[in-house]
Structure formats: C-alpha cells, structure tokens
C-alpha positions in Angstrom: 112.9 -171.8 -175.8 109.3 -170.6 -175.6 108.6 -168.6 -172.6 105.3 -169.6 -171.1 102.3 -167.2 -171.3 99.7 -167.0 -168.6 96.1 -166.6 -170.0 94.0 -165.3 -167.1 90.3 -166.1 -167.3 89.6 -163.2 -166.7 92.6 -160.8 -166.3 90.3 -158.0 -165.1 86.8 -157.7 -163.8 85.0 -154.4 -163.1 83.5 -155.4 -159.8 86.6 -157.0 -158.2 90.2 -156.0 -158.2 91.5 -159.4 -157.3 92.3 -160.7 -160.8 94.0 -157.4 -161.8 96.2 -157.4 -158.7 97.1 -161.1 -159.1 97.9 -160.6 -162.8 100.0 -157.5 -162.0 101.9 -159.3 -159.3 102.8 -162.2 -161.6 103.8 -159.7 -164.3 106.1 -158.0 -161.7 107.9 -161.3 -161.5 108.7 -161.2 -165.2 105.9 -163.3 -166.6 103.6 -162.4 -169.5 99.9 -162.4 -168.4 97.1 -161.9 -171.0 93.4 -161.8 -170.8 92.1 -165.0 -172.5 89.8 -164.7 -175.5 88.8 -167.2 -178.2 91.3 -165.8 -180.7 94.1 -166.8 -178.4 93.4 -170.5 -178.9 95.5 -170.6 -182.0 98.5 -169.1 -180.1 98.4 -171.5 -177.1 101.5 -173.6 -176.9 103.1 -176.3 -174.7 103.5 -175.2 -171.0 101.4 -172.1 -171.4 98.9 -171.6 -168.6 95.1 -171.1 -168.6 94.1 -169.9 -165.1 90.3 -170.0 -164.5 88.5 -168.2 -161.7 84.8 -168.3 -162.2 84.3 -171.0 -164.9 80.5 -170.7 -165.1 81.0 -167.5 -167.1 82.5 -169.6 -169.9 79.9 -172.5 -170.0 76.6 -170.7 -169.0 74.4 -168.7 -171.4 71.3 -166.6 -171.0 69.0 -169.6 -171.9 69.1 -173.3 -172.2 70.2 -173.3 -175.9 73.0 -170.9 -175.4 74.1 -172.7 -172.3 74.2 -176.0 -174.3 76.3 -174.4 -177.1 78.7 -172.7 -174.6 79.1 -175.9 -172.7 80.1 -177.8 -175.8 82.6 -175.1 -176.8 84.0 -175.1 -173.2 84.6 -178.8 -173.3 86.2 -178.7 -176.8 88.4 -175.7 -175.7 89.7 -177.6 -172.7 90.4 -180.7 -174.8 92.2 -178.6 -177.4 94.5 -176.7 -175.1 95.3 -179.9 -173.2 96.3 -181.6 -176.5 98.5 -178.6 -177.2 100.3 -179.2 -173.9 99.0 -176.2 -171.9 98.5 -176.4 -168.1 95.1 -175.6 -166.5 94.5 -174.2 -163.0 91.3 -173.2 -161.2 91.3 -170.8 -158.2 88.1 -172.0 -156.5 86.6 -168.8 -155.2 83.4 -170.6 -154.6 82.5 -174.3 -155.2 79.1 -173.4 -156.7 77.9 -170.3 -158.5 76.2 -168.0 -156.0 73.2 -167.3 -158.2 72.2 -170.9 -158.9 73.8 -173.0 -156.2 74.6 -176.6 -157.1 73.0 -178.0 -160.2 73.8 -181.2 -162.1 75.1 -179.1 -165.0 77.5 -177.2 -162.8 78.7 -180.4 -161.2 79.6 -182.1 -164.4 81.1 -179.0 -166.1 83.2 -178.3 -163.0 84.1 -181.9 -162.6 85.4 -182.0 -166.2 87.5 -178.9 -165.6 88.9 -180.3 -162.3 89.9 -183.6 -164.0 91.9 -181.6 -166.6 93.6 -179.2 -164.2 97.2 -179.5 -163.1 96.3 -178.1 -159.7 93.3 -176.5 -158.0 93.9 -173.4 -155.8 91.9 -172.6 -152.6 92.4 -169.7 -150.3 92.4 -171.6 -147.0 92.9 -175.1 -145.5 89.2 -175.7 -144.6 88.3 -175.7 -148.3 90.7 -178.5 -149.2 88.5 -181.2 -147.8 85.3 -179.7 -149.3 86.7 -179.4 -152.8 88.2 -182.9 -152.6 85.0 -184.5 -151.5 82.8 -182.6 -153.9 84.8 -183.3 -157.0 86.4 -186.6 -156.0 90.0 -185.5 -156.4 92.9 -186.3 -154.1 93.8 -183.6 -151.6 97.4 -183.4 -152.9 96.0 -181.9 -156.1 94.8 -178.9 -154.1 97.1 -176.1 -153.0 96.5 -173.2 -150.6 97.4 -169.7 -151.7 95.8 -166.9 -149.7 93.8 -164.0 -151.0 95.9 -160.8 -151.3 95.0 -157.5 -149.6 93.7 -154.3 -151.1 95.9 -151.9 -149.0 96.8 -148.8 -151.0 94.9 -149.9 -154.1 92.0 -147.4 -154.0 92.2 -143.6 -154.2 89.6 -141.2 -152.9 87.5 -138.4 -154.1 87.3 -136.5 -150.8 83.5 -136.9 -150.7 82.1 -136.8 -147.2 79.8 -139.9 -147.1 78.4 -139.0 -143.7 77.3 -135.7 -144.9 75.8 -137.4 -148.0 73.6 -139.5 -145.8 73.1 -137.0 -143.0 74.9 -139.1 -140.4 76.3 -137.1 -137.4 80.1 -137.1 -137.2 80.2 -138.7 -133.7 77.6 -141.5 -134.3 78.6 -145.1 -134.8 78.2 -146.6 -138.2 77.8 -150.3 -139.0 78.2 -151.0 -142.7 77.6 -153.7 -145.3 79.3 -153.2 -148.7 79.1 -155.6 -151.6 76.4 -157.3 -153.7 73.1 -157.2 -151.8 71.8 -160.7 -152.4 69.8 -163.2 -150.3 72.9 -165.4 -149.5 74.6 -162.4 -148.1 72.0 -162.2 -145.2 71.4 -158.5 -145.4 67.8 -159.1 -144.2 69.2 -160.7 -141.0 71.5 -157.7 -140.6 68.6 -155.2 -140.8 66.6 -157.2 -138.3 69.6 -157.4 -135.8 70.2 -153.7 -136.2 66.6 -152.8 -135.5 66.7 -154.9 -132.3 69.7 -152.9 -131.1 67.6 -149.7 -131.0 70.6 -147.4 -130.5 69.8 -143.8 -131.2 73.4 -142.9 -132.0 74.1 -145.9 -134.3 73.5 -146.1 -138.1 73.5 -148.9 -140.7 74.9 -148.1 -144.1 74.2 -150.6 -146.9 75.9 -150.0 -150.3 76.1 -152.3 -153.3 74.1 -153.5 -156.3 70.9 -155.2 -155.1 69.5 -158.4 -156.7 66.3 -157.5 -158.6 64.2 -160.1 -156.7 65.6 -159.2 -153.2 62.9 -157.1 -151.5 64.1 -155.2 -148.5 61.8 -152.2 -148.7 59.4 -153.1 -145.8 62.3 -153.6 -143.4 63.9 -150.2 -144.0 61.0 -148.0 -144.8 60.3 -146.7 -141.3 63.9 -146.2 -140.2 65.8 -142.9 -140.4 69.0 -144.7 -139.3 69.3 -147.2 -142.1 70.8 -145.7 -145.2 71.0 -147.5 -148.6 72.8 -147.0 -151.8 71.8 -149.8 -154.1 74.5 -149.3 -156.8 78.1 -150.5 -157.2 80.6 -148.4 -155.2 83.0 -147.1 -157.8 86.7 -147.7 -157.3 87.4 -144.1 -156.5 84.7 -144.0 -153.8 85.8 -147.0 -151.7 88.2 -144.9 -149.5 85.5 -142.3 -148.9 83.0 -145.0 -147.9 85.4 -146.8 -145.5 86.4 -143.5 -144.0 82.8 -143.0 -143.0 82.2 -146.3 -141.1 83.3 -147.9 -137.9 82.8 -151.6 -138.6 81.9 -153.9 -141.4 79.1 -156.5 -140.9 79.1 -159.5 -143.1 76.2 -161.8 -142.1 76.7 -164.3 -144.9 74.6 -167.4 -145.0 76.9 -169.2 -147.4 80.4 -168.1 -148.4 83.8 -169.7 -149.0 86.1 -166.6 -149.3 85.1 -163.0 -148.7 86.9 -160.3 -150.6 84.7 -157.8 -148.6 86.3 -159.0 -145.4 89.8 -158.5 -146.8 88.8 -155.1 -148.1 87.7 -154.1 -144.7 91.0 -155.3 -143.1 92.8 -153.4 -145.8 91.2 -150.2 -144.6 91.7 -151.0 -140.9 88.0 -151.7 -140.1 86.9 -154.5 -137.8 84.6 -157.1 -139.1 81.6 -159.1 -137.8 81.1 -162.4 -139.6 79.8 -165.9 -139.1 82.3 -168.6 -138.2 82.0 -170.3 -141.6 84.2 -170.9 -144.7 87.6 -169.2 -144.3 86.5 -166.5 -141.9 88.6 -167.8 -139.0 91.7 -167.9 -141.1 91.4 -164.4 -142.3 89.7 -162.7 -139.3 91.7 -163.2 -136.1 90.1 -161.8 -132.9 92.3 -158.7 -132.9 90.5 -157.7 -136.2 87.0 -159.2 -135.9 84.2 -160.7 -133.9 82.9 -164.0 -135.2 79.7 -165.6 -134.2 77.9 -169.0 -134.4 75.5 -168.8 -137.4 73.2 -171.3 -135.8 72.7 -168.9 -132.8 69.6 -166.7 -133.6 71.0 -163.9 -131.4 74.6 -164.4 -132.5 74.7 -161.6 -135.0 73.1 -159.1 -132.7 75.5 -160.0 -129.8 78.5 -159.8 -132.1 77.4 -156.3 -133.2 77.2 -155.2 -129.5 80.7 -156.7 -128.9 82.4 -155.1 -131.8 81.2 -151.7 -130.8 82.3 -152.3 -127.2 85.8 -153.2 -128.5 86.1 -150.1 -130.7 89.0 -148.5 -128.8 90.8 -151.8 -128.6 90.6 -152.3 -132.4 91.8 -148.7 -133.1 94.8 -149.0 -130.8 96.0 -152.5 -131.9 98.2 -153.5 -134.8 96.2 -156.6 -135.7 95.2 -155.3 -139.1 98.7 -154.6 -140.3 100.0 -158.0 -139.0 97.3 -159.8 -141.0 97.9 -157.7 -144.1 101.6 -158.5 -144.0 100.7 -162.2 -144.5 98.6 -161.2 -147.6 101.3 -159.4 -149.6 100.9 -159.9 -153.4 104.6 -160.5 -154.1 104.6 -163.7 -152.0 101.3 -164.8 -153.5 102.7 -164.3 -157.0 105.8 -166.4 -156.3 103.7 -169.2 -154.8 101.4 -169.1 -157.8 104.3 -169.2 -160.3 105.8 -172.2 -158.4 102.6 -174.1 -159.4 102.8 -172.9 -163.0 106.2 -174.4 -163.3 105.4 -177.9 -161.9 
C-alpha cells in the first residue's frame, strides 16, 4: 500500500523557522515530508497531502500579467491534485496577505483553495469564526492546532549586543524584533517610548524595514533608540534576546504572532494589543496586554511591564506556556487531520 507523502508549501522559509520545525516534527513521527515543487505534480498520488501556508506566494506575480498566469496555473494545479485523490490543507497564518490586505483577487483565489481543502487549520479559537464568515465555510471544517515554540532552536555567537549599540549593562531595554512594516505599529511604539522619557531605558528595533516606511524623523534626535534594519540571522537571535528585558509588539492588525512566541521561548515578557490570538498565547504571567483603542494603552502597558520585571523573572509562566506548545503534540494532531 502506498504510504502518503506530505508536500509542504513550503517546507522551509529563510525568515521563519515554523515550517521547518513543523516538517521535522511530522518526520519524527515517521512520515515523509517534502518541499513541493512543480515537478512533484506527476508524483502526487491518492491520499498524499498538499499543505499550504502562505498561498499568495503561489498565485501572485510581480505584475498583472504574471499574476494572471500564476493564478491560472494555481487553479489548474489544485484541480489536478484533487482529481488524483490528494488531500489539501491550509494553515491560515493570516486571512489576507499583510502587504496588500483584502483584494477581490485574494478573496476568490483563497475561496477556491478553501473549497478544495479537506480541513483548514487555525492557531486559536478566535479565528474560527473569522475564517468561517470570511470564506463562507462551516466551522466544523476548521481545526485548532497551536503554533509551536522556538525553545532550544537557535544557537548563539556570543556577541554582546548591548556593547554593539552602546547600551549600559544595567539599563532597561524594550525591543521590537521582526519585519518593520506599517501594520506592525512601530511608529506608535517610538512615540510611546519618547513619551516615557526614561533616561535609563532604551528601545532596540531590529528587522528588515519596508522600503516605503519612513521612521527617520522620529528617531533622528534620540540617542536611546537603536535600530538595525536588517534581518536578524538565526545565529544571532539568542544574542539579541540576551540583551533585552521585554518585547513590545504594537501590532495594528495581526492574527498570530511568531514574534510573541519567540519572545516566550527566550523567557522575555511581551507587551501586545488585545487582538487576534494574543490572549490565548500571552497569559498575564508572561505579558501585559492593552486595549488598542486606548490612545495611552501602549505607553501604560510599557510602564506596567517594567514595573513587573522582578515578578516575570521569578515566575514559571513562560515554561508552563511552552509546555503547551510542544512540537511532538502538534505533529500528532496535524497527522490526525491528514488521515481523516
């Protein structure tokens, strides 16, 4: 009997370890997981699995013509593998692409994918209703499987990041790590930090910045805001987290945050708005959440997280949360869907 093959779309991505860790955990359970490419179409057989993560990569091009061609090929590919008897799954990391938001094209392409999926996977209960209403699918077609942790994943170089940015050893460091884009609210973070006006506090922003996101005026005159507008390399993550006291994620729109889980994995408390899945992943013994409609909410949350610094260091909230996000359990739950 043919043993099913899982084709992960994609199996690995340079800027996010999630797919690699998920694939490895499924392989540890004895399954064959491959990165999907066009040449694999001829090998797809009945009960094989195509597991999508960010489908827009497969139907969007660099211009209107290439998007048209890729969209047609995407539709034909799905029809072909369905005729072959393969099963389709989509882990809905975000309902709409972050860089474009909702468009009629994204709606219809994703709606087509959803209609052909065996199951949709979301990372928390609040997303079930949103996905169901957006794509007009019954809620029983949507399963919750949490986002796994990153504990023990990243090595370190031993580089002293505080020395690199001339930050005194005993000063407090707020940080934002990740893609620096408008929907991440980094401009709001800079404004809130400047309002605090603490001489012994610093803000470290590290991550690739969107080309059209201008932050220069807001940081030019501060010697306590430090920026590194490049991707943090895998080997540097431990060094960067070693240098900070808390992670601030002032998102304006987010479903699931790998950055929040990354912070938990390194035992760093998080400030975040009470949106998306933040309440599920960030209990009060690991984080301070605020009302995004409150104009002073972010600033007050930053004050509170610093005031609770000793409490966070002494508690076991981080490990308790990470125990719930073990990859072996996530793999078993994912495989149980594959075998439906």
